[in-house]
N, C-alpha and C positions, 0 to 999 in steps of 0.2 A: 575739756578744751581749756588750753592756757593761753593768757593773753600774750602778746609779743614781750612784754615786759617779763611777766612770771616765767616764760621759755627762758628767756636770757639768763636769770637768776637761777632758777631751780636745775637746768639742763645744761648751761653754758658756762656756769660758776661767775655770772656776773655779778653785779652789785648795783642795788639802787642808789640813788643821789638821797644825801641824808636830808632829814626834815621833810621828805615828800610823802612818806606813808601816813594814812589817817592813824593806822594802828599804833603809831608812837604816842598818841595823846587818848588811846583806849583804856580806860581803867575801871570798866564794868567788870562784873565778876561773869566767868566763864573759861573758855577752855579754847587756846588757840592750835588749830590743827593745820596740817601741810595742805597748802593749796594744790599740791599734785595729787596726791591722794587721801587727805582727809584721815591720816592719823593723828590721834591727840598728841599734842608736842609737848605743851607749856598750859599750866594752870595759872589763871589771873593771879593767884594767891601769891606768886614767886615773880610777879613782874616790878620792874623797877625802872625809875628815872634817872635813865645812866647821863644823860645831857649828851648825849653823841649824835641825836638824831635817827636812830635805829630803836624799834624795840628790843627792849634789853628784859632778861631773867637772870635769877640767880641759881635755878635748877630746871633740867627738864622733868619729864614725867618719866618714871623709870621704866627704863628700855626703850624709850621711844627714837632716840639718835644714835647717831654711830659718829665716829671721828676720824680724821686722816691729818698727816701733815703737809701742810701748804707753805712751798718755800718759793712763792711768786713775791712779786714786788722789793726783792731785793731783802727778805727778811723771813723767818720761819713763824709760822702762825698755826694755831690748831683750827682746823676747818670742821664743821659740824654740819651734817648731812642727815636726812631722813633713814631711818632704819629702814622702813618698808620700800620706798621707791627709790631711794638713793639720793633725791632732790636737795641741791645745795642749799642751805639755808642761811649761813654766815659763819661765825667764829666765835669761839671761847676766849676770854683772856683771864688773867688770874688778878684783876684788878676790882673786883666785885664785893658787894656787902656781904655780911656774916648772915646766916651761918658757914656758908661754902667758901666764899672768897672768891667766887667767879663771876664773870658777866657773860653771857650768851646774848651775843650784839647780833640780831636776826634781820635779817632785810624782810620788811614787813610784806612785799609781794608774794614772797613765798609762804606767807599763812593767811589762814582764814580765821575768823572771829566767832566763836559761837556762844552766844549769850546765855547764861546759867536759866 
């Protein structure tokens, strides 16, 4: 069962307000899973403080996500979604840290954190 905010983000491609997710400041060891289907998506080892107000990572777990082109808001971005349930997670940008140079900017409500 999804909360109204999770439903808005995961199923209707909404965006949570920046700086509202407690996962933005979560730096414990563990795994971030999809709030919609619990597929493991990101390892805490790849989390970065991007300063954007959303949990960010430099790479997902292999095979965990899919991407599509998002042309909303008068720009073209790459949307990130869960490979299994299709839930909207956020977007990926090419201004991230090494080694990938990517920044997966993810809505915290689309994730659950499972401590190691």
